[in-house]
N, C-alpha and C positions, 0 to 999 in steps of 0.2 A: 528472553531466551532465544538464542540463534540456533535454528534447526537446519540440519543438512540433508534431511531426507529419510530417515529411519522412522517410518510411520508406526511401526510396532513399538519401538522405544517410546515415541511421543505418546502413544495411546496409554502406555503404563505410567508415564509421567503425569498425564492428564488425570488419570484415575487417582494418583496419589497426591496431586497438588491441591492444597487446601483453599486456595483463592483463585481469582480470575487468572487465566493463562494467556499471555500474549505471545505469539509465535511469529518470529521474523524470518521470512524466506527471501533472501536476496535474489534478484533477477527473475522473480515470478512475473508472469504476464497477467494481463487483465482477467482472464478466465480463472486464474489461480488465487485471486484476491480473497475470496470467501471460501475456498475449498476446505481449509482446515476447520473453519466453523461448521460448514455443512457436514463434514465427517465426524464432528464432535471431538476433534483433536485440540481445539483452541476456543477461547471465548472472545478474543479480539484479533482482528487482522489489521496490522499497521498499513497505512497507505503510502507512506514514504514519498518517493519520487512522483507517484501519481498525484498526490495532493499538492505538491509543490508546482507542478506544471498545469494543474486544472483547478482554478479557484472555484469552479462550479462542479466539483467532483460528484457530489450527491446527485445533482441533476443529470449529469452525464451518465452515471451508472443506472439511474432509474430509466432513462430514455434509451439506454443501450447505444449511446452516441460514441463516436470515436474519441480517444483520449489524446491530448497534446503530448508529444514527447518532451521529456525534460532536457534542456540544453544546459550542460554543466557550466558553460561560460556565463550563464545568467545568475548563478549563485554568488552571494556576497563573498568577495575576496578581499575586501579592504581597499581596493583600488577604485578607479573611476567606473568600471563596469560593476553592475550589481544585479539586484532583482529586476526582472523584466516582467511586465504584465502580459500574461498569456491570454489568448482570446477565449471568450466564454461562448456558450451556445446562443445567448441572447445578443451577443455582439457588443455588450456594454463594457 
């Protein structure tokens, strides 16, 4: 479900939804990742661009470490440029 910001509507959907609810909020920042779960509005918070740019996303979130920014030019485009290995906290 793509949600644009009406938390009251989302709360009523959450109440009526029979299974796990995943809410996608495009453009959210790091602090917003778990906000819908914390508020009881969703069961799953997709990590999207955060996970693509941070192969160690779990460790970074646990350590409250800075996140790498996603460079769209590193995404697979079918040409010579494609996935780029982003730095990890351990430097590996």
